[in-house]
C-alpha positions in Angstrom: 188.3 4.5 -10.0 191.5 4.8 -12.0 194.7 6.8 -11.1 193.6 9.8 -13.3 190.4 10.2 -11.4 192.3 10.0 -8.1 194.6 12.7 -9.3 191.7 14.9 -10.2 190.1 14.4 -6.8 193.4 15.0 -5.0 194.0 18.2 -7.0 190.6 19.3 -6.0 191.3 18.7 -2.4 194.6 20.7 -2.5 192.7 23.5 -4.2 190.1 23.6 -1.5 192.8 23.6 1.2 194.5 26.6 -0.5 191.5 28.6 -1.5 189.0 27.9 1.3 185.9 25.9 1.6 183.7 28.6 -0.1 185.7 28.0 -3.3 184.9 24.3 -3.4 182.7 24.6 -6.5 185.3 26.5 -8.4 187.9 23.9 -7.3 185.7 21.1 -8.6 185.5 22.9 -11.9 189.2 23.7 -12.0 190.2 20.1 -11.3 188.6 19.0 -14.5 191.7 20.0 -16.3 193.2 16.7 -15.1 193.2 15.6 -18.8 196.4 17.5 -19.5 198.2 16.6 -16.2 200.8 14.5 -17.9 202.1 17.5 -19.9 202.6 19.8 -17.0 206.2 20.7 -16.1 207.5 19.8 -12.7 207.3 23.0 -10.7 210.2 24.5 -8.9 209.8 25.5 -5.2 209.6 29.2 -6.3 206.8 28.3 -8.8 204.8 26.6 -6.1 205.4 29.4 -3.6 204.3 32.0 -6.3 201.1 30.0 -6.9 200.1 30.3 -3.3 198.0 33.3 -2.1 199.8 35.8 0.0 198.2 38.2 2.4 194.4 38.5 2.2 192.9 36.2 -0.3 190.5 37.8 -2.8 187.7 35.5 -1.7 187.2 37.7 1.3 184.2 35.8 2.8 185.8 32.4 3.8 185.6 29.8 6.5 188.5 27.9 8.0 189.3 25.2 5.5 188.0 21.8 6.7 190.2 18.8 7.4 190.6 16.9 4.1 188.6 13.7 4.4 190.4 10.4 4.6 188.8 9.7 1.2 191.1 12.3 -0.4 194.2 11.6 1.8 194.1 7.9 0.8 194.2 9.0 -2.9 197.4 10.8 -2.4 199.1 8.0 -0.5 198.1 5.5 -3.2 200.0 7.4 -6.0 203.6 6.9 -7.0 206.0 9.8 -6.2 206.3 10.9 -9.8 202.6 11.0 -10.2 202.4 13.0 -6.9 204.8 15.6 -8.3 202.7 16.0 -11.4 199.5 16.2 -9.3 201.2 18.9 -7.2 202.0 20.8 -10.4 198.4 20.6 -11.5 197.2 21.8 -8.1 199.8 24.7 -8.3 198.3 25.9 -11.5 194.8 25.7 -10.1 195.9 27.5 -7.0 197.6 30.2 -9.0 194.4 30.9 -10.9 192.4 31.0 -7.7 195.0 33.2 -6.0 195.2 36.9 -5.6 197.2 37.6 -8.7 195.9 38.0 -12.2 196.3 34.7 -14.1 199.4 35.6 -16.1 201.1 32.2 -16.2 204.9 32.1 -15.4 205.2 28.3 -15.7 202.8 27.5 -18.6 202.0 24.0 -19.8 204.0 22.8 -22.8 202.3 23.6 -26.1 200.8 27.0 -25.0 203.2 28.8 -27.3 201.1 27.5 -30.2 197.9 28.8 -28.5 199.3 32.2 -27.8 200.5 32.8 -31.3 196.8 32.7 -32.4 195.5 34.9 -29.7 193.6 38.2 -30.0 192.3 40.6 -27.5 188.7 40.0 -26.3 186.5 42.4 -24.4 184.8 40.4 -21.6 181.9 42.0 -19.7 180.7 40.4 -16.5 177.2 40.4 -15.1 178.0 42.7 -12.2 177.3 46.4 -12.7 180.1 48.9 -12.8 180.3 51.4 -10.0 178.7 54.2 -12.1 175.6 52.0 -12.7 175.4 50.0 -9.4 172.0 50.5 -7.9 172.3 48.2 -4.9 171.7 44.5 -4.2 175.0 43.3 -2.8 174.9 42.7 0.9 176.3 45.6 3.0 177.2 47.6 -0.1 175.2 50.8 -0.8 174.2 52.0 -4.3 176.8 54.1 -6.0 174.9 55.1 -9.2 173.4 58.5 -9.5 169.8 58.5 -8.3 167.2 57.8 -11.0 165.7 61.0 -12.4 168.5 63.3 -11.3 170.5 65.4 -13.6 173.9 64.0 -14.7 176.5 64.7 -12.1 180.2 64.1 -11.6 180.9 60.6 -10.4 182.9 60.3 -7.2 184.9 57.2 -7.8 186.7 57.6 -4.6 183.9 58.0 -2.1 183.7 55.4 0.7 180.8 53.7 -1.0 182.4 53.7 -4.4 185.7 52.3 -3.1 184.0 49.5 -1.2 182.0 48.5 -4.2 185.0 48.8 -6.5 186.9 46.5 -4.2 184.1 44.0 -4.3 184.1 44.2 -8.2 187.8 43.5 -8.2 187.4 40.4 -6.0 184.6 39.1 -8.2 186.7 39.7 -11.3 189.4 37.5 -9.7 186.9 34.8 -9.2 185.8 35.0 -12.8 189.4 35.0 -14.0 190.1 31.9 -11.9 187.1 30.2 -13.4 188.2 31.0 -16.9 191.7 29.7 -16.2 190.3 26.5 -14.8 188.1 26.1 -17.8 191.0 26.6 -20.3 193.6 24.7 -18.3 196.0 27.5 -18.3 196.4 31.1 -17.0 195.1 33.9 -19.1 196.8 37.2 -19.9 194.7 40.2 -18.8 195.7 43.6 -20.2 193.0 45.8 -18.8 190.4 45.7 -16.1 187.3 47.9 -15.9 185.0 48.7 -12.9 183.4 52.1 -13.6 181.0 51.9 -16.5 180.9 48.1 -16.3 182.7 45.2 -14.7 185.0 43.5 -17.3 188.4 42.8 -18.5 190.4 42.7 -21.8 192.3 39.4 -22.2 194.4 37.6 -24.8 192.5 34.5 -26.1 192.1 32.3 -29.1 188.7 32.2 -30.8 188.2 28.7 -29.4 189.0 29.8 -25.9 186.7 32.8 -26.1 183.9 30.6 -27.2 184.6 28.2 -24.3 184.6 30.8 -21.5 181.6 32.6 -23.0 179.4 29.9 -21.4 180.8 30.3 -17.9 178.5 31.7 -15.2 178.9 35.5 -14.7 180.1 36.2 -18.2 177.6 38.6 -19.7 179.2 39.0 -23.1 182.5 38.5 -24.9 183.5 40.0 -28.2 186.7 40.5 -30.1 188.3 43.9 -29.6 187.5 46.4 -32.3 190.5 48.4 -33.6 189.4 51.9 -34.5 191.4 54.5 -36.6 192.4 58.0 -36.1 190.0 59.8 -38.0 194.0 76.9 -35.5 195.1 80.2 -36.0 191.8 81.2 -37.6 189.3 78.5 -36.6 188.3 79.9 -33.1 187.7 83.4 -34.5 185.8 82.0 -37.5 183.3 80.3 -35.1 183.0 83.3 -32.8 185.0 82.1 -29.8 186.3 85.6 -29.2 182.8 86.6 -28.4 183.0 84.4 -25.3 186.6 85.2 -24.5 185.6 88.8 -24.0 182.5 88.1 -22.1 182.1 89.0 -18.4 181.0 86.0 -16.4 180.3 85.5 -12.7 183.4 86.7 -10.8 184.1 89.4 -13.4 186.8 87.5 -15.4 186.8 87.0 -19.1 185.8 83.4 -19.9 188.3 81.5 -22.0 187.4 78.2 -20.5 189.0 78.5 -17.1 187.7 76.0 -14.6 186.7 73.5 -17.3 188.7 70.3 -17.9 188.8 68.9 -21.5 189.8 65.3 -21.9 191.3 64.0 -25.2 191.4 60.3 -26.1 194.0 60.1 -28.9 197.6 59.3 -29.6 199.4 61.3 -26.9 200.4 64.9 -26.3 203.7 66.8 -26.6 203.8 67.9 -23.0 206.6 70.3 -23.4 204.9 72.3 -26.2 204.1 76.0 -25.4 200.4 75.1 -26.2 200.3 73.1 -22.9 202.5 75.3 -20.7 201.2 76.9 -17.5 200.1 80.2 -18.9 200.0 82.7 -16.0 197.4 84.9 -17.8 195.0 82.0 -17.3 195.9 81.6 -13.7 198.0 78.5 -14.2 201.1 77.9 -12.1 202.9 75.4 -9.8 199.7 74.5 -7.9 197.3 74.6 -10.8 198.6 73.1 -14.0 197.3 73.5 -17.5 198.1 69.9 -18.4 196.7 68.0 -15.5 197.7 64.5 -16.7 198.9 62.7 -19.8 198.6 58.9 -19.3 199.1 55.9 -21.5 196.2 53.5 -21.6 198.0 50.5 -23.2 197.2 48.7 -19.9 195.0 49.5 -17.0 194.0 48.2 -13.5 190.7 49.0 -11.9 189.8 51.3 -14.7 192.9 53.4 -14.2 195.4 53.7 -17.1 198.8 52.6 -15.7 201.1 53.1 -18.7 203.9 55.7 -18.7 203.1 59.3 -17.6 203.7 61.5 -19.4 202.7 59.4 -22.3 205.0 59.0 -25.3 203.8 60.6 -28.5 203.5 58.2 -31.5 201.9 60.6 -33.9 201.1 64.3 -34.0 197.4 63.6 -34.2 196.7 63.8 -30.5 198.9 66.9 -30.1 197.0 68.6 -32.8 193.5 67.8 -31.5 194.3 68.7 -27.9 195.8 72.0 -28.8 192.8 72.8 -31.1 190.3 72.2 -28.3 192.2 73.9 -25.5 195.7 74.9 -26.4 197.2 78.2 -25.0 197.4 81.4 -27.0 200.8 81.0 -28.7 202.4 84.1 -30.4 205.1 84.3 -33.0 207.5 85.2 -30.1 207.1 81.8 -28.5 209.8 79.1 -28.6 209.3 77.2 -30.8 207.5 79.9 -32.9 204.5 79.1 -35.1 205.9 81.7 -37.6 202.5 82.9 -38.8 202.3 84.9 -41.9 201.1 88.5 -41.7 198.6 89.7 -40.6 198.4 86.9 -38.1 200.5 86.9 -35.0 199.1 84.2 -32.7 197.2 81.0 -32.7 195.0 79.5 -30.0 192.8 76.6 -29.0 189.0 77.3 -28.8 189.1 77.3 -25.0 192.7 78.5 -24.3 192.3 78.7 -20.5 190.7 75.3 -20.1 192.7 72.5 -18.4 193.6 69.4 -20.3 193.8 65.7 -19.5 195.0 63.4 -22.3 194.7 59.7 -22.6 196.9 57.8 -25.1 194.7 55.1 -26.6 196.2 55.0 -30.1 199.8 53.6 -30.3 200.2 54.8 -33.9 197.4 55.1 -36.4 195.2 52.5 -34.9 193.3 52.6 -31.6 192.7 49.3 -29.7 189.2 49.0 -28.1 190.7 47.8 -24.8 192.7 51.0 -24.5 189.7 53.1 -25.5 187.6 51.6 -22.8 190.4 52.1 -20.3 190.5 55.8 -21.3 186.7 56.2 -20.9 186.9 54.7 -17.4 189.9 56.8 -16.4 188.2 60.0 -17.7 185.1 59.4 -15.6 187.3 58.8 -12.5 189.1 62.1 -13.2 185.9 64.0 -13.4 186.5 65.8 -16.7 183.8 68.1 -18.2 184.2 67.6 -22.0 185.7 64.8 -24.0 187.1 64.9 -27.5 187.1 61.7 -29.5 188.6 62.1 -33.0 188.5 58.4 -33.7 186.3 56.2 -35.8 183.5 53.8 -34.6 180.1 54.3 -33.0 178.1 52.6 -35.7 176.4 50.3 -33.1 176.0 52.9 -30.3 174.2 50.8 -27.7 177.0 48.1 -27.8 180.3 49.7 -28.9 182.3 52.6 -27.6 179.4 55.1 -27.9 177.8 53.1 -25.1 180.7 54.2 -22.9 180.0 57.8 -24.0 176.4 57.4 -22.6 178.0 56.6 -19.3 180.2 59.6 -19.6 177.1 61.8 -20.3 175.6 60.3 -17.1 178.7 61.4 -15.3 178.2 65.0 -16.5 180.6 64.9 -19.5 179.9 66.3 -23.0 181.3 64.1 -25.7 182.3 65.5 -29.1 183.3 62.9 -31.8 184.3 63.0 -35.4 181.9 62.0 -38.1 184.6 60.2 -40.1 186.5 60.6 -43.3 186.6 58.9 -46.7 189.5 56.6 -47.3 190.9 54.2 -50.0 188.3 51.6 -48.9 185.3 54.0 -48.3 185.3 56.5 -51.1 181.7 57.7 -50.9 180.9 59.6 -47.7 177.1 59.4 -48.0 175.4 57.3 -45.4 178.7 56.4 -43.7 178.5 58.7 -40.6 180.1 57.4 -37.5 179.1 57.9 -33.8 175.4 57.4 -34.1 174.6 57.5 -30.4 172.0 60.3 -29.9 173.9 61.4 -26.8 177.1 62.1 -28.7 177.8 65.3 -30.6 178.9 64.0 -34.0 180.8 66.6 -36.0 181.2 67.0 -39.7 184.1 69.0 -41.3 183.8 72.2 -43.3 186.1 75.1 -44.3 187.0 78.3 -42.4 187.5 81.5 -44.4 191.3 81.5 -44.4 193.6 78.6 -45.0 197.2 78.4 -44.1 199.5 76.5 -46.4 202.4 76.8 -48.7 202.2 79.4 -51.5 202.9 78.3 -55.1 203.4 81.0 -57.7 204.4 81.1 -61.3 207.4 83.4 -61.7 207.9 83.5 -65.5 208.2 84.1 -68.3 207.1 87.7 -68.2 204.4 88.7 -65.7 202.3 85.6 -65.0 198.5 85.9 -64.6 197.1 86.8 -61.2 195.4 83.4 -61.0 198.8 81.7 -60.8 199.9 83.6 -57.7 200.0 82.4 -54.1 198.1 79.2 -54.8 197.5 77.3 -51.5 199.6 74.2 -51.7 199.1 71.5 -49.0 202.1 69.2 -48.2 201.4 65.4 -48.6 201.1 63.3 -45.5 204.8 62.1 -45.7 206.0 65.6 -45.1 204.2 65.9 -41.7 203.1 69.4 -42.6 206.6 70.8 -43.1 207.0 72.5 -46.5 210.3 72.5 -48.6 210.5 75.9 -50.3 212.0 76.4 -53.7 212.8 79.3 -55.9 212.5 79.8 -59.7 212.4 76.1 -60.6 211.0 75.1 -64.0 207.5 73.7 -63.7 206.5 71.1 -66.4 203.6 68.9 -67.4 203.6 65.9 -69.7 200.6 66.3 -72.0 200.7 62.6 -73.1 200.2 61.5 -69.5 198.7 64.3 -67.4 197.7 61.8 -64.7 201.3 60.5 -64.2 200.1 56.8 -63.8 202.2 53.8 -64.8 199.5 52.6 -67.1 199.8 55.7 -69.2 202.5 56.8 -71.6 205.9 56.6 -69.7 207.7 59.8 -68.9 210.8 60.3 -71.1 214.0 59.7 -69.2 215.1 62.8 -67.2 212.0 64.7 -68.4 211.6 66.4 -65.0 215.3 66.9 -64.2 215.8 69.7 -61.7 212.1 70.7 -62.1 208.7 70.6 -60.6 206.2 68.1 -62.1 202.5 69.3 -62.4 200.2 66.3 -62.4 196.4 65.8 -62.3 194.6 63.8 -59.7 192.9 60.6 -60.9 193.1 56.9 -61.7 196.1 55.8 -59.7 197.5 56.4 -56.2 199.2 59.7 -55.2 202.3 57.7 -54.3 202.4 56.1 -57.8 202.3 59.6 -59.4 205.1 60.9 -57.2 207.3 57.8 -57.7 207.0 58.1 -61.5 207.8 61.8 -61.5 210.8 61.2 -59.2 212.0 58.4 -61.5 212.0 61.0 -64.3 214.1 63.4 -62.3 211.6 65.6 -60.6 212.6 67.5 -57.5 209.0 68.3 -56.4 205.5 67.3 -57.4 202.4 69.4 -57.5 199.1 67.4 -57.8 196.0 69.3 -58.7 192.4 68.2 -57.9 190.1 66.9 -60.5 187.0 68.1 -58.7 185.9 70.8 -56.3 187.5 71.0 -52.8 190.8 70.3 -51.3 192.8 67.0 -51.2 193.8 65.3 -48.0 196.7 63.6 -49.8 198.2 60.3 -48.5 201.7 60.2 -49.8 203.3 58.1 -47.1 206.6 56.6 -48.3 207.1 59.2 -51.1 210.8 60.0 -51.8 210.4 63.7 -52.8 208.2 66.6 -51.6 204.7 66.6 -53.0 201.9 69.1 -52.6 198.2 69.3 -53.6 196.4 72.4 -55.0 192.8 73.0 -56.0 191.3 72.2 -59.4 191.0 75.9 -60.3 194.6 76.5 -59.3 195.9 73.5 -61.2 193.9 74.5 -64.4 195.3 78.0 -64.2 198.9 76.8 -63.9 198.4 74.2 -66.6 197.0 76.8 -69.0 199.9 79.2 -68.3 202.4 76.4 -69.0 200.6 75.5 -72.3 200.5 79.1 -73.4 204.3 79.5 -73.1 204.9 76.6 -75.5 208.6 75.7 -75.6 209.6 78.6 -73.3 210.2 77.2 -69.8 207.7 78.2 -67.1 209.3 78.9 -63.8 207.8 78.7 -60.3 208.5 79.3 -56.6 207.0 78.0 -53.4 207.1 79.8 -50.1 206.7 77.8 -46.9 203.6 79.5 -45.5 200.9 81.9 -46.6 197.4 82.8 -45.3 195.0 82.7 -48.3 191.4 83.7 -48.3 189.0 80.8 -49.3 185.2 80.4 -49.1 184.1 79.6 -45.6 181.3 77.1 -44.7 182.0 74.7 -47.5 181.5 71.0 -46.7 184.7 69.0 -46.9 184.6 66.4 -49.6 185.9 63.8 -47.3 183.4 64.4 -44.5 181.2 61.4 -43.7 177.5 62.3 -43.7 174.0 60.9 -43.5 171.4 59.6 -44.0 171.9 57.5 -40.9 171.2 53.9 -41.8 168.8 51.5 -40.0 168.2 50.8 -37.2 168.5 54.5 -36.4 167.3 55.9 -39.7 165.0 58.3 -37.8 168.0 60.0 -36.1 169.8 62.9 -37.8 173.6 62.6 -37.9 176.0 64.3 -38.1 174.7 66.8 -35.5 176.8 69.8 -36.5 179.9 70.9 -38.4 183.0 72.9 -37.6 186.3 73.9 -39.2 188.2 70.8 -40.3 190.0 71.8 -43.5 193.7 72.9 -43.4 193.8 73.4 -39.7 197.0 74.7 -38.1 197.7 73.5 -34.6 200.5 72.1 -32.4 202.5 69.0 -33.3 205.5 67.0 -32.4 209.0 68.2 -32.9 209.2 65.8 -35.9 206.2 67.8 -37.4 208.1 71.1 -37.0 206.1 71.6 -33.8 203.2 73.0 -35.8 201.5 71.6 -38.8 198.4 71.8 -41.0 196.1 68.8 -41.5 192.5 68.2 -42.5 189.8 65.8 -41.3 186.8 65.5 -39.1 189.5 64.8 -36.5 190.1 68.5 -36.6 186.5 69.7 -36.6 185.6 67.6 -33.5 188.0 69.4 -31.1 186.6 72.7 -32.4 183.3 71.5 -30.9 184.9 70.1 -27.8 186.4 73.5 -27.2 183.1 75.2 -28.0 181.3 73.0 -25.4 184.0 73.9 -22.9 183.2 77.6 -23.4 179.5 77.1 -23.2 179.9 75.1 -19.9 182.2 77.9 -18.5 179.4 80.4 -19.0 176.5 78.1 -18.1 177.9 75.7 -15.4 174.5 74.3 -14.5 173.6 73.0 -17.9 173.5 69.3 -18.5 175.5 67.7 -21.3 172.3 67.3 -23.5 171.5 71.0 -22.8 175.0 72.1 -23.8 174.7 70.0 -27.0 171.3 71.4 -27.7 172.4 75.0 -27.3 175.2 74.4 -29.9 172.8 72.8 -32.3 169.8 75.2 -31.9 172.0 78.3 -32.6 174.2 76.9 -35.4 174.6 78.7 -38.7 172.4 76.8 -41.0 173.5 78.1 -44.4 176.6 76.8 -46.3 177.5 74.8 -49.4 178.5 71.4 -50.4 182.0 70.8 -51.8 181.1 72.2 -55.2 180.8 75.6 -53.5 177.4 76.2 -55.2 174.9 73.6 -54.0 173.5 74.5 -50.5 174.4 71.8 -47.9 171.6 69.9 -46.3 170.7 68.5 -42.9 172.2 65.1 -43.8 175.5 66.8 -44.6 176.0 69.0 -41.5 173.0 68.4 -39.2 172.0 71.7 -37.6 174.7 73.7 -39.3 178.1 75.3 -38.4 178.8 76.0 -34.7 178.3 79.7 -33.8 179.8 80.7 -30.5 178.5 84.2 -30.8 175.1 82.7 -30.1 175.4 79.3 -28.4 176.3 80.4 -24.8 173.3 82.8 -24.9 170.7 80.4 -26.1 167.2 81.4 -24.9 166.1 77.9 -24.3 167.8 74.4 -24.2 166.6 70.8 -24.4 167.4 68.0 -22.0 167.1 64.3 -22.1 167.7 61.5 -19.5 170.2 58.7 -19.3 167.2 56.3 -18.9 165.5 57.5 -22.0 168.6 57.2 -24.1 169.2 53.7 -22.8 165.5 52.8 -23.5 165.8 54.1 -27.2 167.9 51.0 -28.1 166.3 49.8 -31.3 167.0 46.2 -30.1 164.2 45.8 -27.5 164.0 49.3 -26.2 160.7 50.9 -25.1 161.2 54.3 -26.8 161.6 55.2 -30.4 164.7 57.2 -31.2 162.6 59.7 -33.1 160.7 60.5 -29.9 163.8 61.5 -27.8 163.9 65.2 -26.8 166.5 66.3 -29.4 166.8 69.6 -31.3 165.9 67.8 -34.6 162.9 65.9 -35.8 163.0 63.1 -38.3 160.8 60.4 -39.8 161.9 58.7 -43.0 159.3 55.9 -42.9 156.0 57.6 -43.7 153.7 55.7 -46.1 150.3 56.0 -47.6 149.0 54.2 -44.6 150.7 56.4 -42.1 151.2 59.7 -43.9 151.5 62.0 -40.9 153.6 62.1 -37.7 153.7 64.3 -34.6 156.7 64.8 -32.5 156.7 66.3 -29.0 159.6 68.4 -27.7 160.2 70.2 -24.4 162.1 73.5 -24.2 163.5 74.8 -20.9 163.9 78.5 -20.5 167.6 79.4 -20.0 167.6 83.2 -19.6 166.6 85.4 -16.7 165.0 87.9 -19.0 161.3 87.8 -20.0 161.1 86.5 -23.5 158.4 85.9 -26.1 159.1 83.5 -29.0 157.4 83.4 -32.4 157.5 80.1 -34.4 157.7 79.9 -38.2 158.5 77.0 -40.5 160.7 76.7 -43.6 158.6 73.9 -45.2 160.2 70.8 -46.6 159.2 70.2 -50.3 156.1 68.2 -50.5 155.4 68.2 -46.8 153.3 70.5 -44.6 154.7 71.1 -41.1 152.7 72.7 -38.4 153.8 73.7 -34.9 151.7 74.2 -31.8 151.8 76.7 -30.2 153.0 79.2 -32.7 154.1 81.6 -30.0 154.9 81.3 -26.3 156.5 83.3 -23.5 158.8 82.8 -20.5 158.9 85.1 -17.5 162.6 84.3 -16.7 161.6 82.9 -13.3 164.0 80.4 -11.8 167.0 81.4 -13.9 169.5 83.5 -12.0 170.8 86.8 -13.4 174.5 86.1 -14.2 175.4 89.7 -13.4 174.0 89.5 -9.8 175.9 88.0 -7.0 173.7 86.8 -4.1 174.2 89.0 -1.0 171.1 88.4 1.0 170.2 86.7 4.3 171.2 83.0 4.0 169.1 82.1 7.0 165.9 83.3 5.3 167.0 82.3 1.8 164.2 80.8 -0.3 165.2 78.5 -3.2 164.1 79.9 -6.6 161.5 78.0 -8.5 162.5 75.6 -11.3 163.0 77.2 -14.7 159.9 77.3 -16.9 159.4 74.8 -19.7 157.3 74.8 -22.8 156.0 71.7 -24.6 155.6 72.0 -28.3 154.3 69.6 -30.9 155.5 69.5 -34.5 153.4 67.7 -37.1 154.4 66.6 -40.6 151.6 65.9 -43.0 152.2 64.4 -46.5 149.7 63.8 -49.3 152.1 62.0 -51.7 155.5 60.4 -51.9 158.4 62.8 -51.4 161.4 63.0 -53.7 163.9 61.5 -51.4 164.2 63.0 -48.0 162.7 66.5 -47.7 164.4 69.0 -45.4 163.1 72.0 -43.5 163.5 74.0 -40.3 161.2 75.1 -37.4 162.5 78.6 -36.6 162.2 80.4 -33.3 162.6 84.2 -33.1 162.6 86.2 -29.8 160.5 89.4 -30.0 163.1 91.8 -28.6 166.2 90.0 -29.6 167.1 89.3 -26.0 168.1 85.8 -27.1 169.6 84.6 -30.5 167.3 82.9 -33.0 167.1 79.1 -32.8 166.0 76.3 -35.1 165.0 72.7 -35.0 165.8 70.7 -38.2 163.1 68.7 -39.9 163.7 65.6 -42.2 160.8 63.7 -43.7 160.4 61.0 -46.3 157.3 59.3 -47.5 157.6 56.2 -49.6 
């Protein structure tokens, strides 16, 4: 046996002495890194001391280390002193990786600088269950998961059983980390650890290292971190939130969301903004804060985000979404003031008296997966009620972040997520919808009936036409929503190059000196248009759309103010300029106007269905809400308030809506809350051309209607187990058979021309009700429902206006609420033209509950 082998055995012996006999197998594996021993630096005394475990070793169950056999002792004595020093260094590294600290190396082997330069973050899941899903099996540790078959319930992460199991998970993670370090021959950098939804870590590794440790025992999966992207003065009123604000609920107080906690995973919040102050009218004060926490999830330990609190704000996106969902009522008298134009005097979140917890997972415009997972874990520990996620992803819902949202649902949390927006790389929204998990409420974006923006008007010559006045002008992204007003500047266009692109006829020198350039959208980037106009002397640029709808204009880096206006507005202004010939046309822009626009028009950027395989029989998005030109809070750099568009803005409208529904109906499960919002949504609206009716693949069940959702006469529930079993990869349930407020089958053929779905409705009102069922038939399809009418007595549902005052000793629990099973059958006789859409409609006889509908989508090949 050569000296190298003796060194390996000696290092193994030292490792066993340090870590305990129960670690002998790990020591044997760790000692295999002897191949690199010659390159290890000679450790200092402090390095060796730091590598030794202090206090209680994480391998809790241990015996007294045995006396090292003479076989090992002789190996040490046979080596030269220099070799002994190197062997000690090797053992120190092994000991450090098996010690109580996370393996972040402080005395790394030479050459690791080259390895680290190629590292990326990898998400590593271990075989052990997270505390939320642990059903028992570890000696002396009781199950911590909710009992099978029970309704979702808040997870107590700090119960005695949970704390004991979480400690065991941490200890196991240290063992895995040590094994990984031994396998790689150096310590690893761990940025996050998870122990609630699953046991895992996020670590910096090279691709080769990730592949190497993927084969270790206990490693369930390892995948590279996915980087996601960040995807209301009038909005709450437009969707009927004031109906709930003025509603008497148990206790006699008006419900504006008090008692509900909304979580926001985003880019941070402006904690000093009046939208997040302790509003006394909501009962907030020194002992009950509006903003309960604002943490940075750039790193975490044990599932708890441990970055700065309050979090720093990198962009205004998170401020905007949090205030849209649950921001305070802020009036023009606030400081800073929103300065709303008449007749508006205040703006508000949808649930203005809800509490907020924010989790910074986006350090800029991108959102690392490790931070997102940490935010999910932390939110479950905090026991929030509703989560908003205005971030991309969710296209593989049983394996990506949407899987964490299923755990949130099981912890009694409603999740609202944005459907996604078009971009320079994804210009067609059809079939691109994000967040395909059937347990997630996926939200499209549409218009409200009033937009707030800058007002562009022609001022001369003479009396300009009415269609050139108060044109809504939206600042480009580089202006952060802050307009730069101007008065009586010439507005010019260049007919030889109306697009303003470099490839066209160049602008004459100084053509736009001290003037406003009017340019059409198309062909080249907005920034190119603005740069060319600026080079020709323009002070401002107005870009008008070349199609229906508004523009979410990316002008980052532009040197002068730039605004977008609609196609109709641009054509009107262009025609007026042309009609004036050589006489200069003048224009002015005021900072803010409230202009009437058509409501319930689908945003041209909003991602939509059909949902691709393997979940083609699932309707997404689920619902739509206001997401075009939404005014809400921002950073100081944004002027404290700003207007932006996107499904990022519509999702918090639904998060706030879910908060109000939960405040009125505190016993409803997350799937029941979602179903109430979908069943009662306003189905009619238009695509972006403002004339073609939108369809189910555009907006799901329709636009949220809070004048109806909290009062739904029945709701629909589904279980965590069934959602999990609907995984297209090996699941036992077909996604189209889940108990959802939609039915869909796009795979009918001549051989299987019909399909029957079963749905279960639970009564949710204490009043007796009778429901009649009708069908808006899909073209080329016959849909029948059985039964066509049914009734509920109201038994088992408490009267919200009655407070119990009886004899508790003789109290008899009420019966469970009644349920009604219905079947919906689609019959085809020939191939359909694409996907055929319809609705199953439910109308209550005496209007004691709002109408409801279940959407139908069928295709026969």
